[in-house]
C-alpha positions in Angstrom: -45.3 0.5 43.3 -42.7 1.7 45.8 -39.6 3.3 44.4 -38.9 5.3 41.2 -39.8 4.4 37.7 -36.1 4.2 36.9 -35.5 1.7 39.7 -38.4 -0.4 38.5 -37.0 -0.5 35.0 -33.6 -1.5 36.4 -35.1 -4.4 38.4 -36.9 -5.8 35.4 -34.2 -5.3 32.9 -33.3 -9.0 32.9 -36.8 -9.8 31.5 -35.8 -8.4 28.0 -33.2 -11.2 27.8 -36.0 -13.9 27.9 -36.7 -14.7 24.2 -39.8 -16.2 22.9 -39.1 -19.5 21.1 -40.8 -20.2 17.8 -44.3 -21.6 18.0 -44.4 -25.4 18.4 -46.0 -26.9 15.2 -49.1 -28.8 16.3 -50.0 -30.4 12.9 -53.6 -29.3 13.3 -55.3 -28.7 9.9 -57.3 -25.5 10.1 -60.3 -25.1 7.7 -59.5 -21.5 7.0 -56.5 -19.2 7.7 -56.1 -15.5 7.3 -52.7 -14.3 6.2 -51.4 -10.8 6.4 -48.3 -8.8 7.4 -48.0 -5.6 9.4 -45.1 -3.2 9.4 -43.2 -1.1 12.0 -39.7 0.3 12.5 -38.5 -1.2 9.2 -39.7 -4.7 10.1 -42.6 -6.8 8.9 -44.2 -9.6 10.9 -46.3 -12.1 8.8 -49.2 -13.6 10.8 -51.3 -16.7 10.2 -54.7 -16.4 12.1 -57.6 -18.8 12.2 -60.2 -16.2 13.2 -59.7 -16.9 17.0 -56.1 -17.6 17.6 -52.7 -16.8 16.2 -51.3 -20.0 14.6 -47.8 -18.8 13.7 -45.8 -15.8 12.7 -42.6 -14.9 10.8 -40.3 -11.9 10.9 -39.0 -10.4 7.6 -38.2 -7.0 6.0 -41.1 -7.1 3.6 -43.8 -9.3 2.3 -41.9 -11.3 -0.2 -42.3 -14.9 -1.6 -39.5 -16.5 0.3 -40.6 -15.1 3.7 -44.1 -16.3 3.2 -42.9 -19.8 2.1 -40.9 -20.1 5.4 -44.1 -19.5 7.3 -46.4 -21.6 5.2 -44.1 -24.6 5.2 -44.5 -24.9 9.0 -48.3 -25.0 8.8 -50.5 -27.7 7.2 -52.4 -26.4 4.2 -56.0 -25.3 5.1 -59.0 -25.7 2.9 -59.2 -21.9 2.4 -56.7 -19.1 2.6 -58.0 -15.5 3.0 -55.4 -13.0 1.7 -55.0 -9.4 0.8 -53.7 -10.0 -2.7 -49.9 -9.3 -2.3 -47.9 -10.8 -5.2 -45.4 -12.5 -2.9 -48.1 -14.3 -0.9 -49.9 -15.4 -4.1 -46.7 -16.9 -5.5 -45.9 -18.7 -2.2 -49.4 -20.1 -2.0 -49.2 -21.6 -5.5 -46.0 -23.5 -4.6 -46.5 -24.3 -0.9 -50.3 -24.8 -0.7 -51.4 -25.6 -4.2 -54.6 -27.4 -3.1 -55.9 -24.6 -0.9 -58.6 -22.4 -2.3 -58.0 -18.6 -2.1 -60.5 -15.9 -1.1 -59.4 -12.3 -1.8 -60.3 -9.9 1.0 -63.2 -7.7 -0.2 -61.9 -4.7 1.8 -58.6 -4.7 -0.1 -60.4 -5.2 -3.4 -62.5 -2.1 -2.6 -59.3 -0.2 -1.8 -57.6 -1.3 -5.0 -60.5 -0.2 -7.2 -61.0 3.1 -5.3 -57.3 3.9 -5.7 -57.7 3.7 -9.5 -61.1 5.3 -9.8 -60.9 7.8 -6.9 -63.9 8.7 -4.7 -65.7 10.5 -7.5 -64.9 9.1 -11.0 -65.5 11.6 -13.9 -66.1 9.2 -16.8 -69.3 7.2 -17.1 -67.4 3.9 -17.4 -65.7 4.7 -14.1 -68.9 5.6 -12.4 -70.6 2.4 -13.4 -67.6 0.3 -12.3 -67.6 2.1 -8.9 -71.3 1.3 -8.6 -70.6 -2.4 -9.3 -67.9 -2.4 -6.7 -70.3 -1.1 -4.1 -72.8 -3.8 -5.1 -70.1 -6.4 -4.7 -69.6 -5.4 -1.0 -73.3 -6.4 -0.4 -73.3 -9.8 -2.2 -74.3 -12.5 0.3 -75.7 -15.4 -1.8 -74.7 -17.5 -4.8 -77.6 -16.1 -6.8 -76.4 -12.5 -6.1 -72.9 -13.5 -7.0 -74.1 -14.9 -10.4 -76.1 -11.8 -11.0 -73.0 -9.6 -10.2 -70.8 -11.6 -12.7 -73.4 -11.0 -15.4 -73.5 -7.3 -14.7 -69.8 -7.1 -14.8 -69.6 -9.0 -18.1 -72.1 -6.6 -19.5 -70.0 -3.6 -18.3 -66.8 -5.1 -20.0 -68.7 -5.6 -23.3 -70.2 -2.1 -23.2 -66.9 -0.3 -22.6 -64.5 -2.6 -24.4 -63.9 -0.3 -27.4 -63.7 2.7 -25.2 -60.9 1.2 -23.1 -58.9 0.6 -26.3 -58.6 4.3 -27.0 -55.0 5.3 -27.6 -53.1 8.6 -27.2 -50.3 9.3 -29.7 -47.1 10.9 -28.4 -46.5 14.5 -29.4 -43.6 16.9 -28.9 -43.8 18.5 -25.5 -46.8 16.4 -24.4 -46.8 15.2 -20.8 -46.5 11.4 -20.5 -48.0 9.2 -17.7 -45.3 8.0 -15.3 -45.8 4.4 -16.4 -45.1 5.2 -20.1 -41.5 5.0 -21.2 -39.8 7.8 -23.3 -39.5 5.5 -26.3 -43.2 4.7 -26.5 -45.0 6.3 -29.4 -48.5 5.8 -27.9 -50.3 4.6 -24.8 -53.7 3.7 -23.7 -55.7 6.8 -22.8 -57.7 5.4 -19.9 -55.0 3.6 -18.0 -56.6 3.8 -14.6 -59.8 2.3 -15.8 -57.9 -0.5 -17.5 -56.0 -1.3 -14.3 -59.3 -1.4 -12.4 -60.7 -3.7 -15.0 -57.6 -5.9 -14.8 -58.1 -6.3 -11.0 -61.5 -7.9 -11.6 -60.4 -9.9 -14.6 -57.6 -11.5 -12.5 -59.9 -12.2 -9.6 -62.5 -13.9 -11.8 -60.0 -15.9 -13.7 -58.3 -17.2 -10.6 -61.7 -18.0 -9.0 -60.9 -16.2 -5.7 -63.7 -13.7 -5.6 -66.6 -15.8 -4.4 -64.8 -18.7 -2.7 -66.5 -17.8 0.6 -69.9 -18.7 -1.0 -68.9 -22.2 -2.2 -71.2 -24.7 -0.4 -68.7 -27.5 -0.8 -66.1 -25.6 1.2 -68.3 -24.7 4.2 -67.0 -26.2 7.4 -69.1 -28.8 9.3 -69.2 -26.6 12.4 -71.6 -24.2 10.6 -69.1 -21.3 10.8 -69.0 -19.3 7.5 -65.9 -18.7 5.6 -64.6 -15.1 6.0 -64.6 -12.9 3.0 -62.2 -10.3 4.5 -59.1 -10.3 6.7 -60.8 -7.9 9.1 -60.6 -10.3 12.1 -56.8 -10.3 11.7 -56.6 -6.6 11.0 -58.8 -5.7 14.0 -57.3 -8.4 16.2 -53.5 -9.2 16.3 -52.5 -6.4 13.9 -54.4 -3.7 15.9 -53.0 -5.1 19.1 -49.5 -4.7 17.8 -50.0 -1.1 16.7 -51.6 -0.3 20.1 -48.8 -1.9 22.0 -46.1 0.1 20.2 -48.2 3.3 20.5 -48.5 2.9 24.3 -44.7 2.1 24.5 -43.3 4.7 22.2 -39.5 4.9 22.1 -38.8 1.2 22.6 -35.4 0.1 21.2 -35.8 -2.0 18.0 -34.7 -5.2 19.8 -37.2 -4.6 22.7 -40.0 -3.7 20.3 -39.6 -7.1 18.5 -39.4 -8.9 21.8 -42.6 -7.2 23.0 -44.4 -8.1 19.8 -43.2 -11.7 20.1 -44.6 -11.9 23.6 -47.9 -10.4 22.5 -48.4 -12.9 19.6 -47.4 -15.7 21.9 -50.2 -14.6 24.3 -52.7 -14.7 21.4 -52.0 -18.3 20.5 -54.4 -21.1 21.5 -52.0 -22.5 24.1 -49.6 -19.7 25.3 -46.6 -20.9 27.2 -46.0 -19.8 30.8 -43.4 -17.0 30.8 -41.6 -18.4 33.9 -41.1 -21.8 32.1 -38.8 -20.0 29.6 -36.7 -18.3 32.3 -33.2 -19.7 32.8 -30.5 -18.8 35.4 -28.4 -16.9 32.9 -31.3 -14.6 32.2 -31.3 -13.5 35.9 -27.5 -13.3 36.2 -25.9 -12.4 32.8 -22.6 -11.5 34.4 -22.1 -15.2 35.5 -23.1 -16.3 32.1 -20.5 -14.0 30.5 -17.9 -15.1 32.9 -18.5 -18.8 32.3 -18.5 -18.2 28.5 -15.3 -16.3 28.8 -13.6 -19.1 30.8 -14.7 -21.7 28.4 -13.5 -19.6 25.5 -10.0 -19.1 27.1 -9.7 -22.8 27.9 -10.6 -23.8 24.3 -8.2 -21.3 22.7 -5.2 -21.7 25.1 -2.1 -23.1 23.5 -1.0 -26.7 24.4 2.0 -25.4 26.4 -0.4 -23.9 29.0 -2.1 -27.2 29.8 -1.1 -29.8 32.4 0.7 -32.0 29.8 4.5 -32.6 29.8 6.3 -30.1 27.5 10.0 -29.7 26.7 9.4 -26.0 26.0 8.3 -25.5 29.7 11.8 -26.6 30.8 10.7 -30.0 32.0 13.8 -31.9 30.9 17.6 -32.2 31.3 19.2 -28.7 31.0 22.4 -28.0 29.2 24.5 -24.8 28.7 25.8 -22.3 31.3 23.2 -23.3 33.9 24.5 -26.9 33.9 28.2 -26.1 34.2 30.2 -26.7 37.3 31.6 -23.6 38.9 35.4 -23.4 38.9 
């Protein structure tokens, strides 16, 4: 393009004033929706994705219950929600979409277990649970799911007494960070217990093999996703790439750019020029008009065109009305 880069930025500066309005609710009931949030510059954007298009999004500071509720209330409840397991999202789903089935993302389950067991567990119980986790990633049928549940139940029964081992507090003994100073004992194998609790909760809440439920399979023949990878590798990756390529954007511009990106990923993106108004092109005129309207609305009554005694519009008395001698 002709001219300098600075000149080009100056010519298009008005474009940053064009804001993207919230997505228009369509009322379409999606069979499955992936829900996840991505962070940047102290902000978090929550995204609802149907596997092909962005359905809606919501800005917040972190993934908390109230922020998720604001997003979920604008979207009809789907048959299945695929989530990463955040506590705020789980609480919002129970209140806003109580009838929707939940599928926990296998990738996040794997990460949660690996965080507790590490890459190379030392204890036999940890090695066996890590092996069960690797098998879980390969489950593809209901028969394999039933077999996995049996293997996991056998693991719990085998190591139940082992996981009840306690460590008594002693003078000068180092305590785990999760143990209070007033505790006289704690469970010895806390990481193993936390990993076990992850699976216990998933099994109790029936959100580990939802994707294999034949009654929930869509009529289109498309399978229910078991991970949020399409969302992670789609809109979330596009946001990270956008901000990487345009490093140094002011916070306001970064949010505007992400809004435009997500708008372009919806099923029916709006034409940008349809959102442009005259005041976007000429902000000085908009400021001038706003200032004039503000002055007129705040001006005292004596400055209007109404009759006022204080303006001197009446019979005058005093020195000015005397006759000269």
